[in-house]
Structure formats: structure tokens, C-alpha cells
C-alpha positions in Angstrom: -54.8 41.1 37.0 -55.0 40.2 33.4 -53.8 43.4 32.6 -50.8 43.3 34.8 -49.8 39.8 33.7 -50.1 41.2 30.3 -47.8 44.3 31.1 -45.5 42.2 32.3 -45.2 39.6 29.3 -45.3 42.7 26.8 -42.1 44.0 29.0 -40.3 40.9 28.6 -40.7 40.3 32.6 -40.9 37.0 34.2 -43.9 36.2 36.3 -42.9 33.4 38.1 -45.1 31.1 40.5 -44.0 32.9 43.7 -44.6 36.4 42.4 -47.9 35.5 40.9 -48.7 34.4 44.3 -47.5 36.8 46.2 -49.6 39.3 43.4 -52.7 37.3 44.0 -52.6 37.3 47.6 -52.0 41.0 48.0 -54.9 41.6 45.6 -57.0 39.7 47.7 -56.5 41.2 51.0 -57.1 45.1 52.2 -54.6 44.7 55.3 -51.6 46.2 53.9 -49.3 43.3 55.2 -45.4 43.1 55.8 -43.0 41.0 54.2 -43.1 38.6 57.2 -47.2 38.5 57.3 -47.1 37.3 53.6 -44.1 35.1 54.2 -46.5 33.7 56.9 -49.7 33.3 55.1 -48.1 31.6 52.0 -45.3 29.2 53.2 -48.0 26.7 53.8 -49.2 26.7 50.4 -46.0 27.2 48.5 -43.0 25.1 49.5 -40.5 26.7 47.8 -41.2 30.1 48.9 -38.6 31.6 51.6 -38.4 34.9 53.3 -35.5 36.4 51.0 -38.0 35.4 47.8 -40.9 37.4 49.3 -38.4 40.2 49.9 -37.0 39.9 46.4 -40.4 39.5 44.7 -42.4 42.2 46.7 -39.3 44.8 45.6 -39.8 43.5 42.0 -43.4 43.9 41.8 -43.1 47.5 43.8 -40.3 48.6 41.1 -42.5 47.3 38.0 -45.7 49.4 39.5 -47.9 46.4 40.2 -47.8 46.6 43.6 -47.7 49.8 45.9 -44.9 49.9 48.9 -46.1 51.9 51.9 -43.0 53.6 53.5 -42.0 52.1 57.1 -44.7 52.7 59.7 -43.7 53.4 63.7 -42.9 49.8 63.8 -40.3 50.1 61.0 -41.5 47.8 58.4 -42.7 48.5 54.9 -46.1 47.4 54.1 -47.9 46.3 50.6 -51.0 47.2 49.1 -52.2 45.2 46.1 -54.6 48.1 44.8 -52.5 50.5 42.8 -55.4 52.4 42.1 -55.3 56.0 43.3 -56.1 56.2 46.7 -54.9 57.7 50.1 -54.1 55.7 52.9 -54.6 56.7 56.8 -52.1 55.3 59.5 -53.6 54.6 62.9 -50.3 55.7 65.2 -51.7 53.3 68.2 -52.7 50.0 66.5 -50.8 50.6 63.5 -53.2 49.6 60.9 -53.6 51.0 57.4 -56.9 52.0 56.1 -57.7 52.8 52.2 -59.5 55.9 51.6 -61.2 55.9 48.4 -63.1 58.9 48.2 -60.8 61.8 49.6 -61.9 65.0 49.8 -61.9 66.9 46.7 -58.9 69.4 45.6 -59.5 73.2 46.3 -60.2 75.5 43.4 -56.6 76.8 44.9 -54.7 73.9 44.5 -56.7 73.3 40.8 -55.3 77.0 39.9 -51.9 76.0 40.0 -49.9 74.7 36.9 -51.1 71.4 36.8 -52.1 69.7 33.7 -52.7 66.6 35.0 -52.2 64.4 38.0 -50.9 61.0 37.5 -50.3 60.1 41.1 -51.1 61.4 44.6 -49.3 59.8 47.8 -51.2 61.0 50.5 -50.9 59.6 54.2 -53.1 60.7 57.2 -52.1 59.8 60.9 -54.2 59.6 63.8 -56.2 57.1 65.8 -58.5 54.8 64.2 -62.0 54.5 65.5 -61.5 50.9 67.1 -58.7 52.7 69.0 -60.2 56.0 69.8 -61.5 56.6 73.4 -63.6 59.9 73.8 
């Protein structure tokens, strides 16, 4: 968190009370919430927060690479991730849950043989049915 605050200040970006609350919230959950969920969870803690404020700050945080914005799922709502470290996401097509995959399969030698010097970002999404929804 301290690195993010330093990064914002270094770039002369404001870290408002609402922005910091949203960032802290996202870093404390692994559920990849929607803007609506974030608003509902924070409105009792911050009297001055509105849904428009949440949307505006999520956009700001995503544009400044402080959070990840995951493209809309089948429910058509963007979801957000407070962990910007390199990882994959699994989307359950039944319950619409999103799970982090921290130890993705290693890239094959074939992929490594391409003209790639360094990979800086991976945006890999897997779709299927989670263990909770699977009925053998």
C-alpha cells in the first residue's frame, strides 16, 4: 500500500479519503467485486460516498494501474481486483465467481522461442465451471 501512495504522490496525484477507502477495500478482498458491491459495502463507513464517486474513483485507480479492472462477465458488470501482481483469472460461467490463479502453468519452450525479451503483463482469462457448481 505504501508503494501505491508514494507512486501517486510522486506523480502529483491526489489520494482522497474515498479513493484510499476503495483501494483499501479492494486490497482486503479476493471476491473481485463490482462497483455496486463496493458502494454497498462502503456506504455505511463513509457518509460522503456515492455510487458516482465509486465509479469515478475506480476508473481513476484502474487508469493509474493501482487496481485491475476485469472486463464484464456474463452479468455485464465490470469487476475489480486490488492485487496488481501478475496472475490469471478463472471465471465460473454458472455462478459468475472469479478466482485468482497464482501459479499458472509454465509457458512452453515454443512460446519462449518467439522474439520476446521480457513479458511485463499477462492478461489470461479462463472460463469454465468452478468446483462448487460442478455436478459430475
